[in-house]
py3Dmol code that shows the C-alpha trace and the ligand (Angstrom):
import py3Dmol

protein = """\
ATOM      1  CA  UNK A   1      74.870 144.579 122.672  1.00  0.00           C
ATOM      2  CA  UNK A   2      77.575 142.120 121.905  1.00  0.00           C
ATOM      3  CA  UNK A   3      79.405 140.298 124.661  1.00  0.00           C
ATOM      4  CA  UNK A   4      82.340 139.565 122.380  1.00  0.00           C
ATOM      5  CA  UNK A   5      85.617 141.420 122.154  1.00  0.00           C
ATOM      6  CA  UNK A   6      84.468 143.351 119.093  1.00  0.00           C
ATOM      7  CA  UNK A   7      83.169 146.900 119.303  1.00  0.00           C
ATOM      8  CA  UNK A   8      79.514 146.698 118.429  1.00  0.00           C
ATOM      9  CA  UNK A   9      78.223 150.045 117.217  1.00  0.00           C
ATOM     10  CA  UNK A  10      74.559 149.065 117.124  1.00  0.00           C
ATOM     11  CA  UNK A  11      72.392 147.720 114.319  1.00  0.00           C
ATOM     12  CA  UNK A  12      73.041 150.630 111.955  1.00  0.00           C
ATOM     13  CA  UNK A  13      76.711 149.936 112.116  1.00  0.00           C
ATOM     14  CA  UNK A  14      76.459 146.202 111.673  1.00  0.00           C
ATOM     15  CA  UNK A  15      78.865 146.415 108.743  1.00  0.00           C
ATOM     16  CA  UNK A  16      81.540 148.152 110.799  1.00  0.00           C
ATOM     17  CA  UNK A  17      81.639 145.429 113.419  1.00  0.00           C
ATOM     18  CA  UNK A  18      85.205 144.170 113.721  1.00  0.00           C
ATOM     19  CA  UNK A  19      84.998 141.370 116.337  1.00  0.00           C
ATOM     20  CA  UNK A  20      85.759 137.724 115.925  1.00  0.00           C
ATOM     21  CA  UNK A  21      82.109 137.001 115.172  1.00  0.00           C
ATOM     22  CA  UNK A  22      82.856 138.028 111.577  1.00  0.00           C
ATOM     23  CA  UNK A  23      85.397 135.240 111.294  1.00  0.00           C
ATOM     24  CA  UNK A  24      83.022 132.757 109.604  1.00  0.00           C
ATOM     25  CA  UNK A  25      82.130 135.450 107.038  1.00  0.00           C
ATOM     26  CA  UNK A  26      85.773 136.204 106.375  1.00  0.00           C
ATOM     27  CA  UNK A  27      86.623 132.532 105.921  1.00  0.00           C
ATOM     28  CA  UNK A  28      83.586 132.096 103.694  1.00  0.00           C
ATOM     29  CA  UNK A  29      84.458 135.132 101.543  1.00  0.00           C
ATOM     30  CA  UNK A  30      88.061 134.053 101.216  1.00  0.00           C
ATOM     31  CA  UNK A  31      87.281 130.482 100.194  1.00  0.00           C
ATOM     32  CA  UNK A  32      84.622 131.564  97.716  1.00  0.00           C
ATOM     33  CA  UNK A  33      87.048 134.068  96.171  1.00  0.00           C
ATOM     34  CA  UNK A  34      89.833 131.524  95.936  1.00  0.00           C
ATOM     35  CA  UNK A  35      87.592 128.730  94.684  1.00  0.00           C
ATOM     36  CA  UNK A  36      88.050 125.040  95.318  1.00  0.00           C
ATOM     37  CA  UNK A  37      90.205 122.362  93.750  1.00  0.00           C
ATOM     38  CA  UNK A  38      88.769 118.915  93.385  1.00  0.00           C
ATOM     39  CA  UNK A  39      90.497 116.002  91.747  1.00  0.00           C
ATOM     40  CA  UNK A  40      88.413 112.978  90.971  1.00  0.00           C
ATOM     41  CA  UNK A  41      89.812 109.774  89.559  1.00  0.00           C
ATOM     42  CA  UNK A  42      87.647 107.363  87.602  1.00  0.00           C
ATOM     43  CA  UNK A  43      88.686 103.782  87.053  1.00  0.00           C
ATOM     44  CA  UNK A  44      87.166 100.594  85.760  1.00  0.00           C
ATOM     45  CA  UNK A  45      87.256  98.719  82.468  1.00  0.00           C
ATOM     46  CA  UNK A  46      86.296 100.657  79.357  1.00  0.00           C
ATOM     47  CA  UNK A  47      82.675 100.793  78.293  1.00  0.00           C
ATOM     48  CA  UNK A  48      81.249 100.800  81.828  1.00  0.00           C
ATOM     49  CA  UNK A  49      79.942 104.358  81.425  1.00  0.00           C
ATOM     50  CA  UNK A  50      82.647 106.336  83.247  1.00  0.00           C
ATOM     51  CA  UNK A  51      82.713 109.258  80.825  1.00  0.00           C
ATOM     52  CA  UNK A  52      78.934 109.343  80.603  1.00  0.00           C
ATOM     53  CA  UNK A  53      78.562 109.498  84.385  1.00  0.00           C
ATOM     54  CA  UNK A  54      81.217 112.190  84.808  1.00  0.00           C
ATOM     55  CA  UNK A  55      79.535 114.288  82.127  1.00  0.00           C
ATOM     56  CA  UNK A  56      76.151 113.901  83.771  1.00  0.00           C
ATOM     57  CA  UNK A  57      77.531 114.611  87.250  1.00  0.00           C
ATOM     58  CA  UNK A  58      79.084 117.912  86.270  1.00  0.00           C
ATOM     59  CA  UNK A  59      76.822 118.796  83.327  1.00  0.00           C
ATOM     60  CA  UNK A  60      79.776 119.367  81.009  1.00  0.00           C
ATOM     61  CA  UNK A  61      81.379 117.524  78.151  1.00  0.00           C
ATOM     62  CA  UNK A  62      84.783 116.608  79.489  1.00  0.00           C
ATOM     63  CA  UNK A  63      85.540 114.050  76.811  1.00  0.00           C
ATOM     64  CA  UNK A  64      85.119 116.072  73.618  1.00  0.00           C
ATOM     65  CA  UNK A  65      88.235 114.829  71.879  1.00  0.00           C
ATOM     66  CA  UNK A  66      88.402 111.288  73.169  1.00  0.00           C
ATOM     67  CA  UNK A  67      89.690 108.685  70.745  1.00  0.00           C
ATOM     68  CA  UNK A  68      88.138 105.256  71.185  1.00  0.00           C
ATOM     69  CA  UNK A  69      90.450 102.346  70.429  1.00  0.00           C
ATOM     70  CA  UNK A  70      89.379  99.238  68.570  1.00  0.00           C
ATOM     71  CA  UNK A  71      89.844  95.738  70.005  1.00  0.00           C
ATOM     72  CA  UNK A  72      93.181  95.172  68.270  1.00  0.00           C
ATOM     73  CA  UNK A  73      94.639  98.422  69.564  1.00  0.00           C
ATOM     74  CA  UNK A  74      93.404  97.666  73.057  1.00  0.00           C
ATOM     75  CA  UNK A  75      95.249  94.331  73.252  1.00  0.00           C
ATOM     76  CA  UNK A  76      98.622  96.037  73.446  1.00  0.00           C
ATOM     77  CA  UNK A  77      97.528  99.201  75.180  1.00  0.00           C
ATOM     78  CA  UNK A  78      99.137  99.990  78.471  1.00  0.00           C
ATOM     79  CA  UNK A  79      97.362 101.876  81.230  1.00  0.00           C
ATOM     80  CA  UNK A  80      97.566 105.612  80.702  1.00  0.00           C
ATOM     81  CA  UNK A  81      96.772 108.515  82.977  1.00  0.00           C
ATOM     82  CA  UNK A  82      94.850 111.295  81.262  1.00  0.00           C
ATOM     83  CA  UNK A  83      93.843 114.511  82.991  1.00  0.00           C
ATOM     84  CA  UNK A  84      90.894 116.667  81.980  1.00  0.00           C
ATOM     85  CA  UNK A  85      90.491 120.000  83.725  1.00  0.00           C
ATOM     86  CA  UNK A  86      87.491 122.270  83.675  1.00  0.00           C
ATOM     87  CA  UNK A  87      86.481 125.374  85.635  1.00  0.00           C
ATOM     88  CA  UNK A  88      82.908 125.222  86.817  1.00  0.00           C
ATOM     89  CA  UNK A  89      80.939 127.901  88.580  1.00  0.00           C
ATOM     90  CA  UNK A  90      77.727 127.319  90.493  1.00  0.00           C
ATOM     91  CA  UNK A  91      75.976 130.189  92.304  1.00  0.00           C
ATOM     92  CA  UNK A  92      79.198 132.194  92.348  1.00  0.00           C
ATOM     93  CA  UNK A  93      81.318 129.398  93.813  1.00  0.00           C
ATOM     94  CA  UNK A  94      84.211 128.391  91.604  1.00  0.00           C
ATOM     95  CA  UNK A  95      85.454 124.843  91.305  1.00  0.00           C
ATOM     96  CA  UNK A  96      88.540 123.757  89.447  1.00  0.00           C
ATOM     97  CA  UNK A  97      87.635 120.208  88.632  1.00  0.00           C
ATOM     98  CA  UNK A  98      90.252 117.741  87.462  1.00  0.00           C
ATOM     99  CA  UNK A  99      89.164 114.354  86.253  1.00  0.00           C
ATOM    100  CA  UNK A 100      91.942 111.795  86.184  1.00  0.00           C
ATOM    101  CA  UNK A 101      91.017 109.074  83.751  1.00  0.00           C
ATOM    102  CA  UNK A 102      92.773 105.720  83.493  1.00  0.00           C
ATOM    103  CA  UNK A 103      92.124 104.419  79.959  1.00  0.00           C
ATOM    104  CA  UNK A 104      93.365 100.908  79.367  1.00  0.00           C
ATOM    105  CA  UNK A 105      92.818  99.777  82.946  1.00  0.00           C
ATOM    106  CA  UNK A 106      91.446  96.223  83.080  1.00  0.00           C
ATOM    107  CA  UNK A 107      91.160  95.962  79.289  1.00  0.00           C
ATOM    108  CA  UNK A 108      94.169  93.803  78.538  1.00  0.00           C
ATOM    109  CA  UNK A 109      94.144  90.019  78.350  1.00  0.00           C
ATOM    110  CA  UNK A 110      96.717  89.921  81.124  1.00  0.00           C
ATOM    111  CA  UNK A 111      95.887  92.451  83.814  1.00  0.00           C
ATOM    112  CA  UNK A 112      98.713  91.638  86.201  1.00  0.00           C
ATOM    113  CA  UNK A 113      99.799  94.762  88.051  1.00  0.00           C
ATOM    114  CA  UNK A 114      97.798  96.995  85.699  1.00  0.00           C
ATOM    115  CA  UNK A 115      97.099  99.224  88.721  1.00  0.00           C
ATOM    116  CA  UNK A 116     100.821 100.036  89.070  1.00  0.00           C
ATOM    117  CA  UNK A 117     100.855 103.187  86.866  1.00  0.00           C
ATOM    118  CA  UNK A 118      97.843 104.442  88.836  1.00  0.00           C
ATOM    119  CA  UNK A 119      99.427 103.967  92.277  1.00  0.00           C
ATOM    120  CA  UNK A 120     102.649 105.520  90.956  1.00  0.00           C
ATOM    121  CA  UNK A 121     100.712 108.549  89.755  1.00  0.00           C
ATOM    122  CA  UNK A 122      98.995 108.988  93.134  1.00  0.00           C
ATOM    123  CA  UNK A 123     102.316 108.664  94.983  1.00  0.00           C
ATOM    124  CA  UNK A 124     103.923 111.246  92.676  1.00  0.00           C
ATOM    125  CA  UNK A 125     101.191 113.755  93.507  1.00  0.00           C
ATOM    126  CA  UNK A 126     101.757 113.246  97.241  1.00  0.00           C
ATOM    127  CA  UNK A 127     105.490 113.705  96.782  1.00  0.00           C
ATOM    128  CA  UNK A 128     105.012 116.848  94.698  1.00  0.00           C
ATOM    129  CA  UNK A 129     102.699 118.347  97.300  1.00  0.00           C
ATOM    130  CA  UNK A 130     105.116 117.462 100.088  1.00  0.00           C
ATOM    131  CA  UNK A 131     107.979 119.109  98.166  1.00  0.00           C
ATOM    132  CA  UNK A 132     105.912 122.248  97.521  1.00  0.00           C
ATOM    133  CA  UNK A 133     104.883 122.429 101.182  1.00  0.00           C
ATOM    134  CA  UNK A 134     108.508 122.155 102.283  1.00  0.00           C
ATOM    135  CA  UNK A 135     109.543 124.894  99.857  1.00  0.00           C
ATOM    136  CA  UNK A 136     109.733 128.629 100.362  1.00  0.00           C
ATOM    137  CA  UNK A 137     106.798 129.779  98.291  1.00  0.00           C
ATOM    138  CA  UNK A 138     103.854 128.013  99.841  1.00  0.00           C
ATOM    139  CA  UNK A 139     101.207 130.530  98.999  1.00  0.00           C
ATOM    140  CA  UNK A 140     100.156 129.310  95.595  1.00  0.00           C
ATOM    141  CA  UNK A 141     100.612 125.595  95.823  1.00  0.00           C
ATOM    142  CA  UNK A 142      98.761 123.666  93.171  1.00  0.00           C
ATOM    143  CA  UNK A 143      97.100 120.720  94.879  1.00  0.00           C
ATOM    144  CA  UNK A 144      97.057 117.823  92.433  1.00  0.00           C
ATOM    145  CA  UNK A 145      96.492 115.083  94.965  1.00  0.00           C
ATOM    146  CA  UNK A 146      93.667 112.722  94.087  1.00  0.00           C
ATOM    147  CA  UNK A 147      90.831 113.356  96.517  1.00  0.00           C
ATOM    148  CA  UNK A 148      88.510 110.578  95.521  1.00  0.00           C
ATOM    149  CA  UNK A 149      88.390 107.600  93.173  1.00  0.00           C
ATOM    150  CA  UNK A 150      85.150 106.355  91.657  1.00  0.00           C
ATOM    151  CA  UNK A 151      85.679 102.676  90.920  1.00  0.00           C
ATOM    152  CA  UNK A 152      83.265 101.174  88.405  1.00  0.00           C
ATOM    153  CA  UNK A 153      82.230  97.557  88.929  1.00  0.00           C
ATOM    154  CA  UNK A 154      80.634  95.637  86.070  1.00  0.00           C
ATOM    155  CA  UNK A 155      76.919  94.880  86.585  1.00  0.00           C
ATOM    156  CA  UNK A 156      77.265  91.671  84.574  1.00  0.00           C
ATOM    157  CA  UNK A 157      79.372  89.643  87.011  1.00  0.00           C
ATOM    158  CA  UNK A 158      78.608  87.877  90.279  1.00  0.00           C
ATOM    159  CA  UNK A 159      80.463  90.365  92.416  1.00  0.00           C
ATOM    160  CA  UNK A 160      84.044  91.597  92.349  1.00  0.00           C
ATOM    161  CA  UNK A 161      86.498  90.309  89.769  1.00  0.00           C
ATOM    162  CA  UNK A 162      90.091  89.544  90.836  1.00  0.00           C
ATOM    163  CA  UNK A 163      91.286  92.738  89.128  1.00  0.00           C
ATOM    164  CA  UNK A 164      88.750  94.785  91.145  1.00  0.00           C
ATOM    165  CA  UNK A 165      90.055  93.318  94.394  1.00  0.00           C
ATOM    166  CA  UNK A 166      93.682  93.904  93.372  1.00  0.00           C
ATOM    167  CA  UNK A 167      93.003  97.490  92.329  1.00  0.00           C
ATOM    168  CA  UNK A 168      91.141  98.453  95.477  1.00  0.00           C
ATOM    169  CA  UNK A 169      93.690  96.783  97.744  1.00  0.00           C
ATOM    170  CA  UNK A 170      96.525  98.594  96.005  1.00  0.00           C
ATOM    171  CA  UNK A 171      94.849 101.973  96.376  1.00  0.00           C
ATOM    172  CA  UNK A 172      92.776 101.886  99.556  1.00  0.00           C
ATOM    173  CA  UNK A 173      95.511 103.341 101.767  1.00  0.00           C
ATOM    174  CA  UNK A 174      96.200 106.212  99.353  1.00  0.00           C
ATOM    175  CA  UNK A 175      92.831 107.492  98.204  1.00  0.00           C
ATOM    176  CA  UNK A 176      89.145 107.463  99.135  1.00  0.00           C
ATOM    177  CA  UNK A 177      87.605 104.714  97.020  1.00  0.00           C
ATOM    178  CA  UNK A 178      83.902 104.899  96.215  1.00  0.00           C
ATOM    179  CA  UNK A 179      82.828 101.664  94.520  1.00  0.00           C
ATOM    180  CA  UNK A 180      79.957 101.987  92.060  1.00  0.00           C
ATOM    181  CA  UNK A 181      77.860  99.411  90.244  1.00  0.00           C
ATOM    182  CA  UNK A 182      77.904 100.684  86.677  1.00  0.00           C
ATOM    183  CA  UNK A 183      74.944 100.710  84.269  1.00  0.00           C
ATOM    184  CA  UNK A 184      72.483  99.742  86.998  1.00  0.00           C
ATOM    185  CA  UNK A 185      69.609  99.952  84.508  1.00  0.00           C
ATOM    186  CA  UNK A 186      70.804  96.598  83.135  1.00  0.00           C
ATOM    187  CA  UNK A 187      69.655  94.886  86.337  1.00  0.00           C
ATOM    188  CA  UNK A 188      66.304  94.522  88.056  1.00  0.00           C
ATOM    189  CA  UNK A 189      66.007  95.749  91.691  1.00  0.00           C
ATOM    190  CA  UNK A 190      66.339  92.275  93.245  1.00  0.00           C
ATOM    191  CA  UNK A 191      69.499  91.630  91.208  1.00  0.00           C
ATOM    192  CA  UNK A 192      70.945  94.952  92.329  1.00  0.00           C
ATOM    193  CA  UNK A 193      70.236  94.083  95.972  1.00  0.00           C
ATOM    194  CA  UNK A 194      71.919  90.697  95.565  1.00  0.00           C
ATOM    195  CA  UNK A 195      74.958  92.159  93.812  1.00  0.00           C
ATOM    196  CA  UNK A 196      75.332  94.887  96.438  1.00  0.00           C
ATOM    197  CA  UNK A 197      75.220  92.314  99.219  1.00  0.00           C
ATOM    198  CA  UNK A 198      77.805  90.172  97.471  1.00  0.00           C
ATOM    199  CA  UNK A 199      80.125  93.131  96.907  1.00  0.00           C
ATOM    200  CA  UNK A 200      79.775  94.250 100.532  1.00  0.00           C
ATOM    201  CA  UNK A 201      80.649  90.727 101.704  1.00  0.00           C
ATOM    202  CA  UNK A 202      83.672  90.555  99.430  1.00  0.00           C
ATOM    203  CA  UNK A 203      84.898  93.999 100.477  1.00  0.00           C
ATOM    204  CA  UNK A 204      84.740  92.747 104.071  1.00  0.00           C
ATOM    205  CA  UNK A 205      86.332  89.410 103.299  1.00  0.00           C
ATOM    206  CA  UNK A 206      89.315  90.904 101.470  1.00  0.00           C
ATOM    207  CA  UNK A 207      89.811  93.649 104.043  1.00  0.00           C
ATOM    208  CA  UNK A 208      89.294  96.430 101.491  1.00  0.00           C
ATOM    209  CA  UNK A 209      88.830  99.860 103.036  1.00  0.00           C
ATOM    210  CA  UNK A 210      86.375 101.848 100.969  1.00  0.00           C
ATOM    211  CA  UNK A 211      85.316 105.415 101.724  1.00  0.00           C
ATOM    212  CA  UNK A 212      83.141 105.662 104.845  1.00  0.00           C
ATOM    213  CA  UNK A 213      80.751 108.536 105.282  1.00  0.00           C
ATOM    214  CA  UNK A 214      81.513 110.564 108.388  1.00  0.00           C
ATOM    215  CA  UNK A 215      79.328 109.985 111.431  1.00  0.00           C
ATOM    216  CA  UNK A 216      76.437 112.432 111.500  1.00  0.00           C
ATOM    217  CA  UNK A 217      76.180 114.636 114.602  1.00  0.00           C
ATOM    218  CA  UNK A 218      73.772 113.432 117.279  1.00  0.00           C
ATOM    219  CA  UNK A 219      72.008 116.818 117.351  1.00  0.00           C
ATOM    220  CA  UNK A 220      70.987 116.689 113.671  1.00  0.00           C
ATOM    221  CA  UNK A 221      67.265 116.466 112.989  1.00  0.00           C
ATOM    222  CA  UNK A 222      65.635 113.077 112.457  1.00  0.00           C
ATOM    223  CA  UNK A 223      65.048 113.574 108.721  1.00  0.00           C
ATOM    224  CA  UNK A 224      68.744 114.239 108.123  1.00  0.00           C
ATOM    225  CA  UNK A 225      69.736 111.228 110.231  1.00  0.00           C
ATOM    226  CA  UNK A 226      67.365 109.023 108.237  1.00  0.00           C
ATOM    227  CA  UNK A 227      68.821 110.309 104.965  1.00  0.00           C
ATOM    228  CA  UNK A 228      72.330 109.643 106.272  1.00  0.00           C
ATOM    229  CA  UNK A 229      71.386 106.079 107.298  1.00  0.00           C
ATOM    230  CA  UNK A 230      69.841 105.348 103.897  1.00  0.00           C
ATOM    231  CA  UNK A 231      72.894 106.689 102.098  1.00  0.00           C
ATOM    232  CA  UNK A 232      75.261 104.531 104.147  1.00  0.00           C
ATOM    233  CA  UNK A 233      73.100 101.444 103.687  1.00  0.00           C
ATOM    234  CA  UNK A 234      72.893 101.854  99.924  1.00  0.00           C
ATOM    235  CA  UNK A 235      76.664 101.605  99.350  1.00  0.00           C
ATOM    236  CA  UNK A 236      78.031 100.456  96.931  1.00  0.00           C
ATOM    237  CA  UNK A 237      75.906 102.853  94.890  1.00  0.00           C
ATOM    238  CA  UNK A 238      74.264 101.615  91.740  1.00  0.00           C
ATOM    239  CA  UNK A 239      74.465 104.356  89.118  1.00  0.00           C
ATOM    240  CA  UNK A 240      73.050 105.184  85.724  1.00  0.00           C
ATOM    241  CA  UNK A 241      74.658 107.785  83.501  1.00  0.00           C
ATOM    242  CA  UNK A 242      72.420 110.051  81.476  1.00  0.00           C
ATOM    243  CA  UNK A 243      73.176 110.595  77.824  1.00  0.00           C
ATOM    244  CA  UNK A 244      70.348 112.843  76.655  1.00  0.00           C
ATOM    245  CA  UNK A 245      68.028 115.592  77.739  1.00  0.00           C
ATOM    246  CA  UNK A 246      64.543 114.145  77.623  1.00  0.00           C
ATOM    247  CA  UNK A 247      61.058 115.503  78.112  1.00  0.00           C
ATOM    248  CA  UNK A 248      59.342 113.945  81.130  1.00  0.00           C
ATOM    249  CA  UNK A 249      56.026 115.127  82.604  1.00  0.00           C
ATOM    250  CA  UNK A 250      56.360 118.429  80.783  1.00  0.00           C
ATOM    251  CA  UNK A 251      59.866 119.091  82.118  1.00  0.00           C
ATOM    252  CA  UNK A 252      63.213 118.782  80.393  1.00  0.00           C
ATOM    253  CA  UNK A 253      65.458 116.485  82.436  1.00  0.00           C
ATOM    254  CA  UNK A 254      68.680 114.610  81.859  1.00  0.00           C
ATOM    255  CA  UNK A 255      68.069 110.904  81.610  1.00  0.00           C
ATOM    256  CA  UNK A 256      68.074 107.820  79.451  1.00  0.00           C
ATOM    257  CA  UNK A 257      65.409 107.048  76.924  1.00  0.00           C
ATOM    258  CA  UNK A 258      64.263 103.434  76.452  1.00  0.00           C
ATOM    259  CA  UNK A 259      61.541 101.892  74.264  1.00  0.00           C
ATOM    260  CA  UNK A 260      59.591 101.303  77.497  1.00  0.00           C
ATOM    261  CA  UNK A 261      60.107 104.645  79.186  1.00  0.00           C
ATOM    262  CA  UNK A 262      62.535 107.141  80.656  1.00  0.00           C
ATOM    263  CA  UNK A 263      64.970 107.003  83.556  1.00  0.00           C
ATOM    264  CA  UNK A 264      65.031 110.500  84.971  1.00  0.00           C
ATOM    265  CA  UNK A 265      68.232 112.075  86.192  1.00  0.00           C
ATOM    266  CA  UNK A 266      66.488 114.693  88.374  1.00  0.00           C
ATOM    267  CA  UNK A 267      69.285 117.211  88.962  1.00  0.00           C
ATOM    268  CA  UNK A 268      72.322 115.012  89.144  1.00  0.00           C
ATOM    269  CA  UNK A 269      73.321 111.437  88.552  1.00  0.00           C
ATOM    270  CA  UNK A 270      73.724 110.876  92.305  1.00  0.00           C
ATOM    271  CA  UNK A 271      69.946 111.047  92.551  1.00  0.00           C
ATOM    272  CA  UNK A 272      69.842 107.961  90.392  1.00  0.00           C
ATOM    273  CA  UNK A 273      71.666 105.957  93.036  1.00  0.00           C
ATOM    274  CA  UNK A 274      69.299 103.113  93.843  1.00  0.00           C
TER     275      UNK A 274
END
"""
ligand_1 = """\
28
GDP
P 83.716 104.516 79.398
O 84.568 103.842 78.365
O 83.742 103.762 80.701
O 84.014 105.960 79.567
O 82.190 104.373 78.898
P 81.274 105.425 78.107
O 80.829 106.502 79.028
O 81.947 105.820 76.853
O 80.006 104.526 77.788
C 80.040 103.384 76.940
C 78.651 103.073 76.397
O 77.772 102.733 77.474
C 78.010 104.256 75.693
O 77.320 103.756 74.554
C 77.026 104.828 76.709
O 75.924 105.455 76.113
C 76.608 103.576 77.460
N 76.245 103.898 78.852
C 76.851 104.776 79.684
N 76.252 104.816 80.883
C 75.237 103.901 80.831
C 74.222 103.476 81.765
O 74.149 103.920 82.912
N 73.346 102.507 81.330
C 73.397 101.979 80.068
N 72.493 101.069 79.749
N 74.330 102.356 79.167
C 75.237 103.301 79.527
"""
view = py3Dmol.view(width=600, height=400)
view.addModel(protein, "pdb")
view.setStyle({"model": 0}, {"cartoon": {"style": "trace"}})
view.addModel(ligand_1, "xyz")
view.setStyle({"model": 1}, {"stick": {}})
view.zoomTo()
view.show()
């Protein structure tokens, strides 16, 4: 028999139980029914594989009608904010995914303050949410705040470029920044290790606050703790975006095909984090 405040009518009547022990189920049912909103921003100079990675992360084609600019057009291009929204469903759980893209960022010859339209956009979303929350009808507020920003760092440099430092410093108080080393297949493992170390040092030196994984509970099992440690140690993640579905060991997987072999994407691009 239950010791709670609910009236337990025995096992046959499990469904009629009305105590607070059903609270987790109610919360679960409600959130699944409502679905989740997630807004992800991607930033970094063009050609670093942002669209490819987003498509491989969510297994959709979010950039169907993208227009690529030529070099001449890019010289005068200002930073734009473009939103792509898609509804995804996985095992009955709905996600309204919004990808906020920042074409033109870091592409100009003079990149002074090119992060300004991006910080303005983030601030506007906070203000809008604050206004909606202070209003009368708070039931159906559309949350457009940016939850996370994937920042792509070029694999071809010796660490962070000045524009990377400026961007992250301008945004680190407003959004969770996850720095990524783009196109990691262009580097060999020792180069990746060196670049990661350099980036970590520079992040420290410039006082940039990147997203920190939450502490894992002390009562978690050892395997989980180990996984958590490895994940924290491997930041900034080195990523590879998949552009095709390839046949590997008799299975069809998303990956990249090279003359010398295949990089497998397992089930998501995160698994490719080195
Ligand atoms: P974006 O401008 O940052 O959105 O870059 P795209 O996603 O359009 O990618 C630009 C080019 O880089 C395309 O030809 C992609 O196929 C290629 N690419 C994307 N991701 C990777 C990667 O992880 N490794 C390599 N080697 N090439 C990539």
